[in-house]
Backbone as CSV, one residue per row, in Angstrom:
resi,resn,N_x,N_y,N_z,CA_x,CA_y,CA_z,C_x,C_y,C_z
1,UNK,-34.658,21.299,-19.465,-34.238,22.325,-18.492,-33.180,23.222,-19.125
2,UNK,-33.302,24.534,-18.963,-32.307,25.445,-19.509,-30.977,25.264,-18.816
3,UNK,-29.897,25.502,-19.593,-28.556,25.295,-19.041,-28.309,26.183,-17.834
4,UNK,-28.728,27.460,-17.903,-28.498,28.386,-16.792,-29.239,27.942,-15.537
5,UNK,-30.460,27.421,-15.735,-31.235,26.938,-14.594,-30.568,25.736,-13.960
6,UNK,-30.081,24.815,-14.800,-29.417,23.614,-14.295,-28.216,23.980,-13.447
7,UNK,-27.389,24.897,-13.936,-26.192,25.252,-13.186,-26.518,26.046,-11.934
8,UNK,-27.613,26.779,-11.932,-28.038,27.464,-10.705,-28.397,26.462,-9.629
9,UNK,-29.082,25.387,-10.031,-29.443,24.336,-9.077,-28.191,23.678,-8.529
10,UNK,-27.263,23.357,-9.444,-26.010,22.715,-9.020,-25.270,23.608,-8.035
11,UNK,-25.168,24.895,-8.353,-24.424,25.814,-7.497,-25.055,25.906,-6.119
12,UNK,-26.388,26.027,-6.071,-27.077,26.116,-4.789,-26.863,24.865,-3.952
13,UNK,-26.933,23.722,-4.596,-26.830,22.452,-3.878,-25.413,22.167,-3.416
14,UNK,-24.439,22.418,-4.282,-23.089,21.923,-4.042,-22.119,22.963,-3.497
15,UNK,-22.394,24.223,-3.688,-21.461,25.255,-3.222,-22.004,25.978,-2.007
16,UNK,-23.208,26.503,-2.098,-23.740,27.254,-0.976,-23.968,26.360,0.227
17,UNK,-24.264,25.089,0.010,-24.547,24.171,1.109,-23.396,23.225,1.385
18,UNK,-22.216,23.488,0.872,-21.135,22.522,1.006,-20.508,22.490,2.388
19,UNK,-20.583,21.946,3.301,-19.952,21.843,4.606,-18.532,21.368,4.358
20,UNK,-10.974,9.786,-10.921,-10.152,8.649,-10.722,-10.941,7.487,-11.219
21,UNK,-10.601,6.870,-11.550,-11.306,5.705,-12.081,-11.397,4.675,-10.985
22,UNK,-12.569,4.086,-10.809,-12.719,3.061,-9.790,-12.216,1.726,-10.330
23,UNK,-11.372,1.061,-9.525,-10.913,-0.268,-9.893,-11.977,-1.295,-9.530
24,UNK,-12.822,-0.952,-8.568,-13.702,-1.936,-7.955,-14.936,-1.206,-7.458
25,UNK,-16.099,-1.481,-8.047,-17.267,-0.733,-7.617,-18.536,-1.566,-7.659
26,UNK,-18.690,-2.438,-6.654,-19.950,-3.151,-6.521,-20.906,-2.352,-5.652
27,UNK,-20.527,-1.118,-5.297,-21.215,-0.376,-4.256,-21.752,0.945,-4.794
28,UNK,-22.323,0.912,-6.016,-22.898,2.133,-6.541,-24.041,2.621,-5.676
29,UNK,-24.258,3.923,-5.659,-25.287,4.504,-4.806,-26.670,3.984,-5.197
30,UNK,-26.951,3.933,-6.498,-28.255,3.436,-6.947,-28.448,1.971,-6.555
31,UNK,-27.387,1.179,-6.716,-27.480,-0.235,-6.359,-27.760,-0.407,-4.857
32,UNK,-27.097,0.418,-4.042,-27.315,0.338,-2.593,-28.753,0.713,-2.243
33,UNK,-29.270,1.748,-2.912,-30.648,2.161,-2.650,-31.636,1.076,-3.084
34,UNK,-31.386,0.461,-4.245,-32.262,-0.610,-4.719,-32.247,-1.790,-3.744
35,UNK,-31.054,-2.128,-3.255,-30.950,-3.246,-2.322,-31.694,-2.922,-1.022
36,UNK,-31.597,-1.690,-0.571,-32.314,-1.274,0.638,-33.818,-1.411,0.424
37,UNK,-34.333,-0.887,-0.691,-35.774,-0.946,-0.957,-36.256,-2.392,-1.071
38,UNK,-35.472,-3.241,-1.725,-35.848,-4.649,-1.847,-35.902,-5.323,-0.478
39,UNK,-34.926,-4.968,0.379,-34.889,-5.562,1.719,-36.086,-5.100,2.544
40,UNK,-36.475,-3.842,2.411,-37.655,-3.321,3.113,-38.908,-4.076,2.672
41,UNK,-39.063,-4.266,1.361,-40.243,-4.971,0.849,-40.271,-6.430,1.316
42,UNK,-39.101,-7.062,1.338,-39.025,-8.447,1.812,-39.405,-8.538,3.294
43,UNK,-38.977,-7.551,4.081,-39.291,-7.544,5.514,-40.786,-7.368,5.741
44,UNK,-41.408,-6.527,4.917,-42.865,-6.344,5.036,-43.579,-7.663,4.747
45,UNK,-43.178,-8.330,3.665,-43.817,-9.602,3.297,-43.605,-10.665,4.376
46,UNK,-42.483,-10.580,5.058,-42.131,-11.609,6.040,-42.743,-11.353,7.414
47,UNK,-42.752,-10.078,7.837,-43.103,-9.790,9.240,-44.391,-8.989,9.426
48,UNK,-44.840,-8.254,8.412,-46.023,-7.387,8.591,-47.082,-7.785,7.568
49,UNK,-47.580,-8.976,7.702,-48.540,-9.505,6.742,-49.965,-9.083,7.107
50,UNK,-50.807,-9.012,6.064,-52.215,-8.734,6.304,-52.642,-7.372,5.804
51,UNK,-53.953,-7.192,5.655,-54.509,-5.930,5.157,-55.444,-5.288,6.176
52,UNK,-55.452,-5.825,7.400,-56.280,-5.188,8.424,-55.787,-3.763,8.683
53,UNK,-56.673,-2.923,9.197,-56.335,-1.511,9.391,-55.107,-1.334,10.266
54,UNK,-55.006,-2.111,11.339,-53.860,-1.962,12.239,-52.559,-2.391,11.553
55,UNK,-52.652,-3.386,10.654,-51.467,-3.842,9.932,-51.033,-2.804,8.912
56,UNK,-52.000,-2.241,8.196,-51.698,-1.188,7.213,-51.035,-0.003,7.903
57,UNK,-51.532,0.335,9.079,-50.964,1.446,9.867,-49.512,1.137,10.249
58,UNK,-49.278,-0.102,10.681,-47.918,-0.497,11.067,-46.980,-0.459,9.869
59,UNK,-47.467,-0.888,8.694,-46.652,-0.844,7.477,-46.264,0.595,7.136
60,UNK,-47.239,1.508,7.218,-46.968,2.908,6.900,-45.910,3.489,7.830
61,UNK,-46.051,3.216,9.125,-45.078,3.726,10.102,-43.699,3.131,9.840
62,UNK,-43.671,1.848,9.525,-42.407,1.156,9.244,-41.719,1.776,8.029
63,UNK,-42.463,1.994,6.947,-41.881,2.556,5.722,-41.358,3.969,5.976
64,UNK,-42.119,4.782,6.703,-41.673,6.149,7.011,-40.394,6.123,7.844
65,UNK,-40.343,5.220,8.814,-39.152,5.113,9.663,-37.945,4.651,8.851
66,UNK,-38.171,3.738,7.903,-37.069,3.242,7.078,-36.538,4.329,6.141
67,UNK,-37.421,5.200,5.662,-36.959,6.336,4.850,-36.015,7.219,5.663
68,UNK,-36.421,7.501,6.913,-35.569,8.312,7.788,-34.235,7.610,8.048
69,UNK,-34.307,6.313,8.302,-33.084,5.542,8.562,-32.130,5.612,7.384
70,UNK,-32.660,5.441,6.188,-31.791,5.418,5.010,-31.111,6.760,4.789
71,UNK,-31.898,7.826,4.736,-31.329,9.128,4.374,-30.540,9.777,5.514
72,UNK,-30.903,9.473,6.758,-30.213,10.100,7.885,-28.963,9.339,8.301
73,UNK,-29.047,8.002,8.305,-27.964,7.190,8.868,-27.196,6.381,7.826
74,UNK,-27.915,5.703,6.943,-27.237,4.774,6.035,-26.596,5.471,4.833
75,UNK,-27.260,6.483,4.280,-26.698,7.168,3.115,-25.319,7.757,3.375
76,UNK,-25.087,8.437,4.536,-23.720,8.917,4.792,-22.693,7.786,4.821
77,UNK,-23.058,6.630,5.386,-22.130,5.495,5.421,-21.839,4.992,4.008
78,UNK,-22.867,4.963,3.166,-22.687,4.516,1.787,-21.671,5.401,1.077
79,UNK,-21.788,6.695,1.280,-20.851,7.612,0.607,-19.448,7.510,1.199
80,UNK,-19.334,7.229,2.486,-18.003,7.051,3.072,-17.327,5.806,2.498
81,UNK,-18.084,4.734,2.337,-17.525,3.530,1.724,-17.181,3.801,0.266
82,UNK,-18.038,4.554,-0.417,-17.787,4.873,-1.820,-16.511,5.696,-1.971
83,UNK,-16.289,6.631,-1.042,-15.063,7.437,-1.081,-13.836,6.558,-0.871
84,UNK,-13.956,5.565,0.009,-12.855,4.635,0.245,-12.546,3.857,-1.031
85,UNK,-13.600,3.412,-1.738,-13.407,2.664,-2.978,-12.733,3.546,-4.022
86,UNK,-13.106,4.833,-4.063,-12.485,5.773,-5.000,-10.971,5.820,-4.816
87,UNK,-10.547,5.738,-3.557,-9.118,5.887,-3.257,-8.354,4.583,-3.398
88,UNK,-9.059,3.460,-3.527,-8.407,2.151,-3.578,-7.507,2.024,-4.803
89,UNK,-6.372,1.371,-4.613,-5.421,1.159,-5.703,-5.617,-0.195,-6.375
90,UNK,-6.680,-0.895,-6.041,-6.954,-2.178,-6.644,-6.185,-3.323,-6.023
91,UNK,-5.674,-3.115,-4.794,-4.829,-4.155,-4.184,-5.474,-4.792,-2.962
92,UNK,-6.583,-4.243,-2.494,-7.201,-4.808,-1.286,-8.702,-4.969,-1.486
93,UNK,-9.091,-5.381,-2.678,-10.499,-5.505,-2.997,-11.228,-6.470,-2.073
94,UNK,-10.553,-7.559,-1.666,-11.199,-8.556,-0.804,-11.583,-7.954,0.539
95,UNK,-10.731,-7.089,1.085,-11.021,-6.460,2.375,-12.164,-5.460,2.216
96,UNK,-12.183,-4.757,1.119,-13.283,-3.831,0.852,-14.594,-4.601,0.730
97,UNK,-14.553,-5.750,0.048,-15.762,-6.558,-0.089,-16.271,-7.001,1.277
98,UNK,-15.360,-7.303,2.190,-15.751,-7.690,3.548,-16.508,-6.550,4.233
99,UNK,-16.042,-5.326,4.046,-16.711,-4.159,4.623,-18.111,-3.993,4.033
100,UNK,-18.203,-4.128,2.714,-19.492,-3.995,2.036,-20.461,-5.079,2.503
101,UNK,-19.966,-6.316,2.584,-20.819,-7.423,3.037,-21.326,-7.177,4.463
102,UNK,-20.438,-6.672,5.318,-20.826,-6.384,6.702,-21.908,-5.303,6.729
103,UNK,-21.740,-4.273,5.914,-22.725,-3.191,5.874,-24.096,-3.729,5.474
104,UNK,-24.151,-4.478,4.384,-25.444,-4.965,3.903,-26.051,-5.996,4.844
105,UNK,-25.223,-6.815,5.479,-25.730,-7.793,6.444,-26.389,-7.089,7.624
106,UNK,-25.706,-6.073,8.169,-26.263,-5.333,9.303,-27.469,-4.497,8.890
107,UNK,-27.449,-4.002,7.655,-28.599,-3.257,7.150,-29.830,-4.166,7.128
108,UNK,-29.672,-5.377,6.614,-30.781,-6.327,6.574,-31.261,-6.674,7.989
109,UNK,-30.314,-6.927,8.887,-30.695,-7.252,10.265,-31.482,-6.119,10.912
110,UNK,-31.054,-4.881,10.647,-31.727,-3.711,11.230,-33.133,-3.560,10.666
111,UNK,-33.277,-3.761,9.354,-34.596,-3.648,8.730,-35.530,-4.744,9.247
112,UNK,-35.034,-5.973,9.334,-35.854,-7.071,9.854,-36.281,-6.794,11.300
113,UNK,-35.344,-6.285,12.092,-35.648,-5.934,13.482,-36.758,-4.880,13.527
114,UNK,-36.654,-3.863,12.670,-37.645,-2.783,12.649,-39.025,-3.308,12.239
115,UNK,-39.048,-4.214,11.260,-40.325,-4.770,10.805,-40.989,-5.582,11.917
116,UNK,-40.196,-6.353,12.642,-40.742,-7.129,13.759,-41.281,-6.210,14.851
117,UNK,-40.572,-5.118,15.102,-41.051,-4.171,16.124,-42.351,-3.511,15.673
118,UNK,-42.468,-3.214,14.370,-43.708,-2.620,13.862,-44.883,-3.573,14.083
119,UNK,-44.640,-4.864,13.849,-45.678,-5.871,14.058,-46.084,-5.936,15.534
120,UNK,-45.103,-5.794,16.418,-45.371,-5.874,17.847,-46.105,-4.636,18.376
121,UNK,-46.033,-3.542,17.640,-46.580,-2.266,18.125,-47.866,-1.871,17.397
122,UNK,-48.555,-2.817,16.798,-49.708,-2.474,15.947,-50.838,-1.788,16.708
123,UNK,-50.841,-1.893,18.028,-51.898,-1.233,18.799,-51.591,0.242,19.060
124,UNK,-50.417,0.701,18.625,-50.017,2.105,18.812,-50.425,2.939,17.603
125,UNK,-50.305,4.283,17.731,-50.565,5.171,16.599,-49.395,5.113,15.628
126,UNK,-49.618,5.617,14.417,-48.551,5.643,13.416,-47.344,6.399,13.947
127,UNK,-47.585,7.556,14.564,-46.480,8.372,15.064,-45.729,7.652,16.176
128,UNK,-46.449,6.976,17.054,-45.797,6.241,18.145,-44.953,5.087,17.612
129,UNK,-45.485,4.361,16.639,-44.716,3.259,16.040,-43.475,3.792,15.353
130,UNK,-43.692,4.824,14.547,-42.567,5.411,13.790,-41.480,5.911,14.729
131,UNK,-41.860,6.636,15.781,-40.882,7.204,16.718,-40.088,6.108,17.419
132,UNK,-40.781,5.061,17.865,-40.085,3.990,18.583,-39.134,3.228,17.654
133,UNK,-39.583,2.969,16.429,-38.714,2.269,15.474,-37.477,3.112,15.174
134,UNK,-37.679,4.405,14.956,-36.551,5.292,14.659,-35.551,5.283,15.812
135,UNK,-36.058,5.430,17.044,-35.159,5.448,18.204,-34.319,4.171,18.269
136,UNK,-34.962,3.038,18.095,-34.266,1.754,18.255,-33.349,1.451,17.075
137,UNK,-33.795,1.744,15.844,-32.952,1.442,14.685,-31.799,2.437,14.553
138,UNK,-32.022,3.695,14.954,-30.930,4.670,14.889,-29.807,4.261,15.840
139,UNK,-30.161,3.708,17.005,-29.125,3.226,17.925,-28.315,2.102,17.293
140,UNK,-29.002,1.188,16.602,-28.304,0.110,15.906,-27.423,0.669,14.789
141,UNK,-27.946,1.672,14.083,-27.184,2.279,12.978,-25.933,2.991,13.499
142,UNK,-26.041,3.622,14.665,-24.871,4.294,15.244,-23.773,3.280,15.583
143,UNK,-24.180,2.100,16.075,-23.192,1.051,16.354,-22.560,0.558,15.056
144,UNK,-23.370,0.431,14.004,-22.845,0.023,12.703,-21.862,1.065,12.178
145,UNK,-22.185,2.345,12.372,-21.298,3.406,11.904,-19.916,3.292,12.534
146,UNK,-19.869,2.965,13.824,-18.571,2.788,14.487,-17.803,1.630,13.870
147,UNK,-18.504,0.536,13.573,-17.855,-0.604,12.911,-17.323,-0.206,11.540
148,UNK,-18.162,0.493,10.775,-17.782,0.878,9.410,-16.610,1.841,9.439
149,UNK,-16.630,2.813,10.363,-15.507,3.744,10.479,-14.212,2.996,10.787
150,UNK,-14.288,2.027,11.681,-13.099,1.253,12.032,-12.575,0.483,10.823
151,UNK,-13.471,-0.138,10.062,-13.069,-0.911,8.892,-12.535,-0.007,7.785
152,UNK,-13.217,1.128,7.578,-12.762,2.080,6.563,-11.377,2.597,6.919
153,UNK,-11.189,2.926,8.191,-9.907,3.473,8.610,-8.780,2.464,8.402
154,UNK,-9.045,1.208,8.702,-8.029,0.169,8.502,-7.666,0.049,7.021
155,UNK,-8.673,0.088,6.163,-8.420,-0.025,4.729,-7.687,1.199,4.202
156,UNK,-8.123,2.401,4.626,-7.458,3.617,4.167,-6.012,3.672,4.648
157,UNK,-5.745,3.147,5.849,-4.362,3.070,6.321,-3.510,2.265,5.347
158,UNK,-4.049,1.143,4.874,-3.293,0.299,3.956,-3.121,0.965,2.595
159,UNK,-4.166,1.679,2.157,-4.055,2.402,0.887,-3.008,3.505,0.992
160,UNK,-3.091,4.297,2.088,-2.131,5.387,2.274,-0.711,4.868,2.445
161,UNK,-0.568,3.699,3.068,0.765,3.120,3.208,1.354,2.792,1.843
162,UNK,0.487,2.376,0.907,0.950,2.114,-0.458,1.334,3.417,-1.165
163,UNK,0.583,4.481,-0.865,0.859,5.775,-1.505,2.135,6.399,-0.953
164,UNK,2.256,6.425,0.388,3.379,7.115,1.021,4.563,6.198,1.325
165,UNK,4.403,4.899,1.004,5.455,3.908,1.269,5.817,3.866,2.756
166,UNK,4.875,4.228,3.583,5.060,4.187,5.036,3.694,4.295,5.691
167,UNK,3.612,3.876,6.932,2.337,3.901,7.637,1.941,5.316,8.018
168,UNK,0.626,5.595,7.981,0.122,6.895,8.424,0.444,7.137,9.894
169,UNK,0.685,6.076,10.644,0.960,6.215,12.072,2.317,6.866,12.333
170,UNK,3.182,6.907,11.323,4.512,7.499,11.513,4.435,9.015,11.456
171,UNK,5.134,9.667,12.366,5.129,11.132,12.390,5.751,11.726,11.138
172,UNK,6.693,10.999,10.532,7.328,11.518,9.307,6.303,11.671,8.192
173,UNK,5.338,10.746,8.115,4.290,10.845,7.098,3.404,12.049,7.389
174,UNK,3.040,12.245,8.662,2.227,13.398,9.042,2.936,14.700,8.692
175,UNK,4.244,14.748,8.923,5.019,15.951,8.606,5.029,16.213,7.107
176,UNK,5.160,15.145,6.324,5.151,15.304,4.870,3.809,15.842,4.386
177,UNK,2.735,15.333,4.979,1.401,15.797,4.585,1.206,17.259,4.976
178,UNK,1.608,17.617,6.200,1.443,18.992,6.659,2.242,19.946,5.781
179,UNK,3.469,19.562,5.433,4.287,20.392,4.542,3.598,20.568,3.186
180,UNK,3.011,19.487,2.701,2.314,19.535,1.416,1.126,20.492,1.461
181,UNK,0.365,20.456,2.556,-0.810,21.321,2.684,-0.404,22.790,2.797
182,UNK,0.790,23.044,3.345,1.249,24.426,3.554,1.871,25.055,2.311
183,UNK,2.112,24.251,1.271,2.805,24.788,0.097,1.892,25.678,-0.742
184,UNK,2.523,26.628,-1.434,1.843,27.495,-2.414,0.671,28.270,-1.831
185,UNK,0.774,28.675,-0.575,-0.265,29.528,0.007,-0.031,30.971,-0.430
186,UNK,-1.082,31.766,-0.604,-0.905,33.142,-1.084,-0.260,34.040,-0.026
187,UNK,0.269,35.169,-0.477,0.833,36.143,0.463,-0.316,36.730,1.287
188,UNK,0.015,37.217,2.470,-1.015,37.713,3.377,-1.731,38.926,2.796
189,UNK,-3.051,38.927,2.934,-3.859,40.087,2.583,-5.090,40.092,3.483
190,UNK,-5.348,41.210,4.151,-6.550,41.289,5.004,-7.839,41.249,4.188
191,UNK,-7.707,41.393,2.858,-8.878,41.358,1.985,-9.140,39.955,1.438
192,UNK,-8.290,39.018,1.789,-8.460,37.639,1.333,-9.849,37.137,1.749
193,UNK,-10.734,36.812,0.774,-12.110,36.422,1.127,-12.174,35.152,1.979
194,UNK,-11.231,34.242,1.781,-11.273,33.002,2.569,-10.796,33.231,3.996
195,UNK,-9.837,34.109,4.167,-9.438,34.477,5.538,-10.629,35.077,6.278
196,UNK,-11.334,35.974,5.594,-12.481,36.620,6.221,-13.590,35.613,6.526
197,UNK,-13.813,34.688,5.590,-14.891,33.715,5.755,-14.633,32.792,6.943
198,UNK,-13.437,32.191,6.994,-13.174,31.236,8.069,-12.976,31.948,9.409
199,UNK,-12.561,33.216,9.366,-12.446,33.981,10.614,-13.827,34.190,11.234
200,UNK,-14.840,34.390,10.375,-16.216,34.542,10.862,-16.786,33.197,11.322
201,UNK,-16.401,32.118,10.629,-16.930,30.795,10.971,-16.330,30.261,12.271
202,UNK,-15.075,30.625,12.531,-14.373,30.096,13.705,-13.825,31.243,14.556
203,UNK,-14.705,32.012,15.189,-14.245,33.134,16.016,-13.366,32.638,17.163
204,UNK,-12.387,33.470,17.505,-11.480,33.107,18.588,-10.169,32.527,18.108
205,UNK,-10.082,32.175,16.817,-8.841,31.612,16.275,-7.949,32.672,15.625
206,UNK,-8.456,33.900,15.495,-7.685,35.005,14.910,-7.154,34.639,13.519
207,UNK,-8.009,34.054,12.700,-7.580,33.559,11.395,-7.440,34.653,10.350
208,UNK,-7.957,35.833,10.640,-7.826,36.930,9.679,-6.411,37.495,9.684
209,UNK,-5.823,37.614,10.860,-4.514,38.278,10.987,-3.353,37.302,11.167
210,UNK,-3.633,36.110,11.634,-2.565,35.149,11.926,-1.847,34.725,10.654
211,UNK,-0.496,34.730,10.635,0.219,34.258,9.446,-0.011,32.765,9.226
212,UNK,0.089,32.331,7.959,-0.143,30.926,7.645,0.822,30.005,8.384
213,UNK,2.000,30.498,8.673,2.988,29.672,9.378,2.521,29.299,10.781
214,UNK,1.547,30.056,11.304,1.019,29.789,12.642,-0.297,29.003,12.602
215,UNK,-0.825,28.784,11.397,-2.085,28.037,11.270,-1.864,26.584,11.700
216,UNK,-2.818,26.043,12.431,-2.807,24.628,12.784,-3.424,23.810,11.649
217,UNK,-3.224,22.497,11.636,-3.700,21.687,10.511,-5.173,21.857,10.160
218,UNK,-6.059,21.846,11.164,-7.485,21.982,10.869,-7.819,23.373,10.326
219,UNK,-7.078,24.377,10.773,-7.281,25.736,10.270,-6.851,25.824,8.806
220,UNK,-5.740,25.171,8.478,-5.289,25.150,7.087,-6.283,24.409,6.203
221,UNK,-6.846,23.346,6.725,-7.842,22.604,5.947,-9.043,23.493,5.634
222,UNK,-9.526,24.220,6.647,-10.672,25.114,6.444,-10.356,26.157,5.380
223,UNK,-9.115,26.688,5.418,-8.716,27.694,4.425,-8.629,27.068,3.039
224,UNK,-7.990,25.916,2.940,-7.847,25.238,1.653,-9.220,24.895,1.067
225,UNK,-10.114,24.428,1.901,-11.450,24.065,1.450,-12.168,25.281,0.869
226,UNK,-12.067,26.400,1.563,-12.668,27.634,1.061,-12.031,28.051,-0.264
227,UNK,-10.702,27.953,-0.357,-9.986,28.389,-1.558,-10.392,27.594,-2.788
228,UNK,-10.672,26.319,-2.596,-11.046,25.457,-3.725,-12.321,25.963,-4.396
229,UNK,-13.252,26.507,-3.601,-14.570,26.873,-4.134,-14.809,28.373,-4.273
230,UNK,-13.853,29.186,-3.881,-14.138,30.622,-3.761,-14.483,31.303,-5.085
231,UNK,-13.985,30.801,-6.210,-14.233,31.455,-7.503,-15.353,30.779,-8.290
232,UNK,-16.105,29.936,-7.646,-17.156,29.202,-8.349,-18.523,29.819,-8.083
233,UNK,-19.347,29.800,-9.120,-20.706,30.311,-8.997,-21.619,29.467,-9.867
234,UNK,-22.844,29.979,-10.106,-23.824,29.181,-10.850,-23.431,28.958,-12.305
235,UNK,-22.434,29.701,-12.805,-21.995,29.516,-14.194,-20.814,28.552,-14.321
236,UNK,-20.324,28.070,-13.207,-19.173,27.163,-13.226,-19.550,25.848,-13.894
237,UNK,-18.773,25.374,-14.876,-19.084,24.103,-15.547,-19.016,22.930,-14.575
238,UNK,-19.781,21.909,-14.876,-19.817,20.726,-14.015,-18.442,20.108,-13.871
239,UNK,-17.679,20.048,-14.958,-16.364,19.403,-14.877,-15.437,20.140,-13.916
240,UNK,-15.612,21.458,-13.796,-14.801,22.224,-12.842,-15.228,21.926,-11.409
241,UNK,-16.534,21.792,-11.194,-17.029,21.423,-9.865,-16.563,20.024,-9.484
242,UNK,-16.579,19.109,-10.453,-16.098,17.754,-10.196,-14.631,17.764,-9.785
243,UNK,-13.819,18.545,-10.492,-12.400,18.636,-10.143,-12.232,19.188,-8.737
244,UNK,-13.033,20.184,-8.385,-12.939,20.786,-7.051,-13.239,19.763,-5.963
245,UNK,-14.290,18.980,-6.150,-14.620,17.982,-5.134,-13.627,16.835,-5.098
246,UNK,-13.028,16.508,-6.236,-11.970,15.486,-6.218,-10.758,16.010,-5.461
247,UNK,-10.419,17.298,-5.677,-9.297,17.902,-4.942,-9.570,17.901,-3.437
248,UNK,-10.809,18.266,-3.072,-11.149,18.298,-1.650,-11.128,16.898,-1.054
249,UNK,-11.556,15.909,-1.816,-11.542,14.530,-1.336,-10.105,14.078,-1.055
250,UNK,-9.162,14.443,-1.944,-7.756,14.108,-1.718,-7.223,14.806,-0.470
251,UNK,-7.583,16.074,-0.308,-7.133,16.832,0.852,-7.676,16.225,2.143
252,UNK,-8.966,15.872,2.143,-9.562,15.247,3.329,-8.905,13.906,3.626
253,UNK,-8.527,13.173,2.575,-7.836,11.904,2.759,-6.476,12.087,3.404
254,UNK,-5.755,13.119,2.983,-4.461,13.421,3.605,-4.636,13.793,5.072
255,UNK,-5.657,14.575,5.362,-5.897,14.984,6.743,-6.276,13.780,7.612
256,UNK,-7.004,12.836,7.048,-7.331,11.614,7.780,-6.064,10.852,8.138
257,UNK,-5.141,10.768,7.185,-3.874,10.079,7.428,-3.092,10.782,8.549
258,UNK,-3.094,12.093,8.534,-2.410,12.850,9.580,-3.059,12.600,10.944
259,UNK,-4.380,12.493,10.966,-5.088,12.236,12.221,-4.695,10.883,12.806
260,UNK,-4.424,9.908,11.946,-3.964,8.596,12.404,-2.653,8.742,13.167
261,UNK,-1.743,9.527,12.605,-0.436,9.722,13.226,-0.556,10.339,14.614
262,UNK,-1.481,11.297,14.752,-1.645,11.993,16.027,-2.639,11.288,16.962
263,UNK,-3.181,10.144,16.496,-4.178,9.392,17.281,-5.351,10.296,17.682
264,UNK,-5.774,11.127,16.736,-6.843,12.096,16.988,-8.170,11.513,16.505
265,UNK,-8.896,10.855,17.389,-10.098,10.114,17.022,-11.176,11.015,16.417
266,UNK,-11.417,12.174,17.016,-12.456,13.063,16.500,-12.098,13.559,15.104
267,UNK,-10.818,13.879,14.895,-10.368,14.309,13.577,-10.518,13.181,12.563
268,UNK,-10.211,11.979,13.002,-10.312,10.811,12.135,-11.732,10.673,11.601
269,UNK,-12.715,10.719,12.493,-14.108,10.578,12.090,-14.555,11.770,11.233
270,UNK,-14.084,12.961,11.591,-14.467,14.158,10.833,-14.017,14.047,9.382
271,UNK,-12.772,13.615,9.150,-12.258,13.587,7.779,-12.772,12.397,6.983
272,UNK,-13.133,11.308,7.641,-13.834,10.232,6.931,-15.201,10.740,6.464
273,UNK,-15.875,11.512,7.329,-17.153,12.112,6.950,-16.979,13.093,5.793
274,UNK,-15.904,13.880,5.834,-15.638,14.835,4.756,-15.436,14.106,3.425
275,UNK,-14.692,13.016,3.453,-14.495,12.226,2.238,-15.832,11.683,1.725
276,UNK,-16.689,11.253,2.659,-18.007,10.765,2.271,-18.866,11.844,1.636
277,UNK,-18.799,13.061,2.184,-19.557,14.174,1.617,-19.074,14.492,0.208
278,UNK,-17.764,14.454,0.002,-17.228,14.687,-1.346,-17.750,13.642,-2.318
279,UNK,-17.743,12.403,-1.881,-18.263,11.318,-2.721,-19.725,11.555,-3.070
280,UNK,-20.495,12.032,-2.098,-21.924,12.295,-2.341,-22.113,13.357,-3.413
281,UNK,-21.369,14.465,-3.305,-21.521,15.539,-4.276,-20.989,15.135,-5.650
282,UNK,-19.927,14.346,-5.667,-19.396,13.864,-6.944,-20.430,12.996,-7.646
283,UNK,-21.122,12.142,-6.893,-22.170,11.297,-7.474,-23.294,12.143,-8.062
284,UNK,-23.704,13.173,-7.328,-24.768,14.056,-7.819,-24.329,14.767,-9.091
285,UNK,-23.112,15.271,-9.080,-22.601,15.994,-10.245,-22.491,15.098,-11.470
286,UNK,-22.016,13.879,-11.267,-21.898,12.955,-12.400,-23.265,12.641,-12.992
287,UNK,-24.260,12.470,-12.125,-25.612,12.199,-12.610,-26.150,13.390,-13.392
288,UNK,-25.904,14.593,-12.889,-26.372,15.789,-13.584,-25.620,15.983,-14.898
289,UNK,-24.349,15.633,-14.904,-23.553,15.720,-16.129,-24.123,14.780,-17.188
290,UNK,-24.485,13.566,-16.768,-25.087,12.601,-17.696,-26.431,13.106,-18.214
291,UNK,-27.240,13.675,-17.304,-28.549,14.202,-17.707,-28.389,15.344,-18.700
292,UNK,-27.403,16.214,-18.464,-27.159,17.338,-19.364,-26.717,16.834,-20.724
293,UNK,-25.846,15.838,-20.736,-25.359,15.280,-21.996,-26.506,14.692,-22.796
294,UNK,-27.417,13.996,-22.118,-28.564,13.402,-22.804,-29.515,14.481,-23.329
295,UNK,-29.712,15.556,-22.525,-30.618,16.622,-22.951,-30.093,17.351,-24.176
296,UNK,-28.773,17.446,-24.293,-28.177,18.117,-25.458,-28.290,17.266,-26.710
297,UNK,-28.460,15.960,-26.526,-28.597,15.058,-27.677,-30.021,15.006,-28.202
298,UNK,-30.965,15.445,-27.357,-32.382,15.373,-27.771,-32.733,16.449,-28.784
């Protein structure tokens, strides 16, 4: 693949669509995907046996539903856990392992449940089986997501307490984070592309004309996020994109800590999701960086 083409793909994927060394990483994305696929195959062998037409139909519906489950529900959770591991200081590995074990245990239970339901629904059409399995397993996955968010938040609280030498629940920590986010902002200009961008994205907030001193935390985050990527295009080197997503991951982590202090549940979930998205793009970029390095050696 030509270098220019590769970077065009990266730019389209990571910039236009964009919404540290690990001390402990038993939770690689590829490993999680392999474990999911193995569990799906084991469930088929256990619960959907046979080669009769109705059984083959049930297997097909089950596999299609599991693909949807993985990419729609489980993959975001995997990246959120991966982002948590990225931030770990190597002091609470046992608690992280508990979270990982819980995720995989519930994943297996959900897959086994789906396979049994496919077996029970063999008299239905493929679409009917697939739809019913998706409805029922997505509900289970949503409950798992709440568990995972709670566990991730508890772990991140402990990590942030080690970083800030105080609990995220303290208002003094929130104030320190807010002050940090407000530092080194540019002087006002109505031509500022990020002011214009976020003003269009969030009408009613008057973000084009409002001074930064009046910006609320979420508004500052939106501006900072835009600023990180505003000068990047299809020619931007991968290492620069990686740095940008690492910076955004740190910023989202700080905002999560601030949300703890204000007991802002929606903000808490939003910034855990943001950290997960950063982890996802970092994984993609690292893989592309490795592929590029190998292609240059050929």
